[in-house]
N, C-alpha and C positions, 0 to 999 in steps of 0.2 A: 446154403441149401445140402441140407443131412443130403444119406444118399436115398431114403425117404422121407419126402416128411409128412405131412395131413393137416388141412387143413378148412374152415370151414372161416367163408370168406363175405362178409357185407360189401356193399360197393357203396358210400355219399348220395351220390347221385340217385341213386336208385334203390330206397332204401325196404324197398315192396322183396327183393327175391335175394336172396342167398346161395353161396355158392359152394358146394365139397368138392378139394380138391389133393387126391396124391400125385403130393413130386417124385418124383425120382430118377434115379441117371444110370445109362450104363458106360460101359466101353463108349460105347460110336455114339453118343450122344449127352450136355452135361445138365441140359434139363428137358424132361419132357414130364408129364402128367396125365391124368385120367381122371375124370372125376366126370357132375351136373350140375343144373342151375337151375334150382329151384326155387316155385314162387311164394311166400309161405302168408300170403291173403291176410296181414298187417303189415304199418308201420313198424319195423326193426328198430326202430329210431326212436323210436317212444314211453317204450318200456324194455323191462329184464325180462328176458328168454333164456331158454334153457338150449345146450350146446352142449355137443359130448360126442366126442369120439372112442371105440374100442377099439383098442391094437390088443388085435389075441395073435397066435402064430399063425401066421399065411392067412391072415384078413383082418381089413379095417373092416367098424361097420359106423354110419352116425347116426348121430343120432338131434330130432331138431324139437322141442316141449315136449321129449318121453316119449316120441312115434317115430318108428326107427325112417331113414325118408335114403339112403341108398347105403351099397358095401360092397367091396372090392375086396377081390381073392388074388391080383396079380402084382408083380411089385412089395412087395407088402415089407417093408425091409426085416434083419431078425439082430441086424445091430442097436444096441442105447443111441435113445431121442430124447428129448426133453421139448418142453412146451414156453411155447411166446403167446404174451395174448399181446397186442402192442394196436397201436392206433395211427397207418401209415397214412403217406399223405402223398403223393405225383408218382412217378415211376412209369415204369412202357406198359402200367396198365392199374387201373383207366385212366394214364395219362396227369399231368398237369392239374393245377386246383383251377378254377373258374379268379379271373380277377373278380366278380363283388366274394369268393370263398368268403366266409368271418372266422376268423382267429381271434383268440384262439380255440382250439379246440379241445372238446373233452372226450374223451373215453368210460364212461363209468361200468366196473366188473362185482359185482354185492360177490362173490367169492369164487375159487379156482379147488376144484378136489384133485386130484390124482392116486392112483392106486394102481400099485403093485404089485 
């Protein structure tokens, strides 16, 4: 984890919700996070959607399908970071996959844009 990672996450067992989170660390704690959960009003696994995080000096703003959904102005990093797009399985959140989980699983991305 970098000093401040921005995430937009969807948990497969509940594809009607997504989460915006800024993960960060301090001298006192190696992992802290601030964000919200949002109901999408659509099954996020049934089609493509546009997710965005606009990282500006002193603030991060998240968008879903072109609409602003969250903004933070605290703990925003000032050092370079990078984009990760992955299909994570298991871990502390949301936990291990169920015995009936179908593998292989797929994560389709139409495109990723990064602006400087």
